[in-house]
Each structure stands twice: as C-alpha cells, then as structure tokens.
Kinemage of the C-alpha trace (Angstrom):
@kinemage 1
@onewidth
@group {chain A} dominant
@subgroup {mainchain}
@vectorlist {calphas} color= white
{ca unk a 1} P -42.114 74.637 -38.775
{ca unk a 2} L -43.740 71.655 -40.444
{ca unk a 3} L -43.362 68.265 -38.787
{ca unk a 4} L -41.933 65.561 -41.043
{ca unk a 5} L -44.113 62.463 -41.223
{ca unk a 6} L -42.521 59.128 -40.412
{ca unk a 7} L -43.409 55.839 -42.087
{ca unk a 8} L -45.906 54.696 -39.431
{ca unk a 9} L -47.647 58.078 -39.061
{ca unk a 10} L -49.979 57.361 -41.966
{ca unk a 11} L -53.013 55.208 -41.064
{ca unk a 12} L -52.906 53.480 -44.468
{ca unk a 13} L -49.360 52.273 -43.812
{ca unk a 14} L -50.269 50.945 -40.381
{ca unk a 15} L -53.304 49.136 -41.809
{ca unk a 16} L -51.205 47.612 -44.596
{ca unk a 17} L -48.526 46.550 -42.117
{ca unk a 18} L -51.101 44.883 -39.836
{ca unk a 19} L -52.693 43.064 -42.779
{ca unk a 20} L -49.306 41.689 -43.836
{ca unk a 21} L -48.439 40.790 -40.239
{ca unk a 22} L -51.697 38.952 -39.520
{ca unk a 23} L -51.595 37.344 -42.962
{ca unk a 24} L -48.136 35.961 -42.275
{ca unk a 25} L -49.293 34.622 -38.897
{ca unk a 26} L -52.271 32.936 -40.545
{ca unk a 27} L -50.021 31.555 -43.280
{ca unk a 28} L -47.632 30.060 -40.742
{ca unk a 29} L -50.555 28.503 -38.895
{ca unk a 30} L -51.840 26.979 -42.154
{ca unk a 31} L -48.385 25.589 -43.001
{ca unk a 32} L -48.432 23.839 -39.615
{ca unk a 33} L -51.095 21.466 -40.976
{ca unk a 34} L -48.770 20.194 -43.733
{ca unk a 35} L -45.469 19.783 -41.871
{ca unk a 36} L -44.491 16.380 -40.518
{ca unk a 37} L -43.631 16.709 -36.860
{ca unk a 38} L -41.275 14.582 -34.788
{ca unk a 39} L -42.896 15.153 -31.415
{ca unk a 40} L -41.886 13.753 -28.063
{ca unk a 41} L -45.413 13.966 -26.666
{ca unk a 42} L -48.730 13.240 -28.429
{ca unk a 43} L -50.202 16.705 -27.835
{ca unk a 44} L -47.315 18.313 -29.724
{ca unk a 45} L -48.629 16.774 -32.955
{ca unk a 46} L -51.909 18.727 -32.748
{ca unk a 47} L -51.891 21.435 -35.443
{ca unk a 48} L -51.601 24.873 -33.861
{ca unk a 49} L -50.583 23.517 -30.470
{ca unk a 50} L -47.539 25.753 -30.085
{ca unk a 51} L -49.460 28.854 -31.192
{ca unk a 52} L -52.181 28.171 -28.617
{ca unk a 53} L -49.593 27.285 -25.962
{ca unk a 54} L -47.691 30.526 -26.576
{ca unk a 55} L -50.850 32.645 -26.461
{ca unk a 56} L -52.117 31.019 -23.256
{ca unk a 57} L -48.668 31.367 -21.637
{ca unk a 58} L -48.489 35.049 -22.551
{ca unk a 59} L -51.930 35.744 -21.086
{ca unk a 60} L -51.024 33.767 -17.950
{ca unk a 61} L -47.816 35.803 -17.500
{ca unk a 62} L -49.820 39.017 -17.703
{ca unk a 63} L -52.232 37.897 -14.981
{ca unk a 64} L -49.386 36.599 -12.807
{ca unk a 65} L -47.545 39.921 -13.144
{ca unk a 66} L -50.688 41.836 -12.163
{ca unk a 67} L -51.085 39.590 -9.117
{ca unk a 68} L -47.471 40.089 -8.062
{ca unk a 69} L -47.886 43.843 -8.489
{ca unk a 70} L -50.757 43.809 -5.992
{ca unk a 71} L -48.538 42.049 -3.456
{ca unk a 72} L -45.421 44.237 -3.760
{ca unk a 73} L -47.078 47.577 -4.518
{ca unk a 74} L -46.566 50.338 -1.974
{ca unk a 75} L -49.039 52.983 -0.943
{ca unk a 76} L -48.873 56.299 -2.777
{ca unk a 77} L -47.503 58.186 0.248
{ca unk a 78} L -45.015 55.458 1.293
{ca unk a 79} L -41.928 57.689 0.979
{ca unk a 80} L -43.486 60.792 2.573
C-alpha cells in the first residue's frame, strides 16, 4: 500500500513556505520604519522595538519554564 504524500511532506514545499514566511516577517519589519507611531513611551518609537521585545520575552519564558521544571520535577521512581 502506497502512502499518500501530504502538502508538507515535500522538502521543496517546506523550503518555499519558510521563504515566504521569513520574507513576510522581514517585510513587516521594514514597514515598521515608515509607519507613524503614537507611542506612550519613547522606547516604543524605536523601529523594531516590538519585534525585539517579543523575541526576548519568548526566550525569557523558555528559560523561566526550564527553571520551574527543575524545581517541581519529581524523581523517576517517585511513584514506585
């Protein structure tokens, strides 16, 4: 029985999808330079601030979650 290929099983499709995805991210970052902002704080007017803030927050959440896991993790034979 031959397995039917799905849309993301082909490496060319995945590569094309990633190129479009990263291109759209880069395009949105470039548009940020030309949009007038109505910021409440001065650092919000820096181009790319929210992209950098989101990336740093995501990385921080990952490290915080790993730290919490070390605190609440049980030994392998805890229920034995």
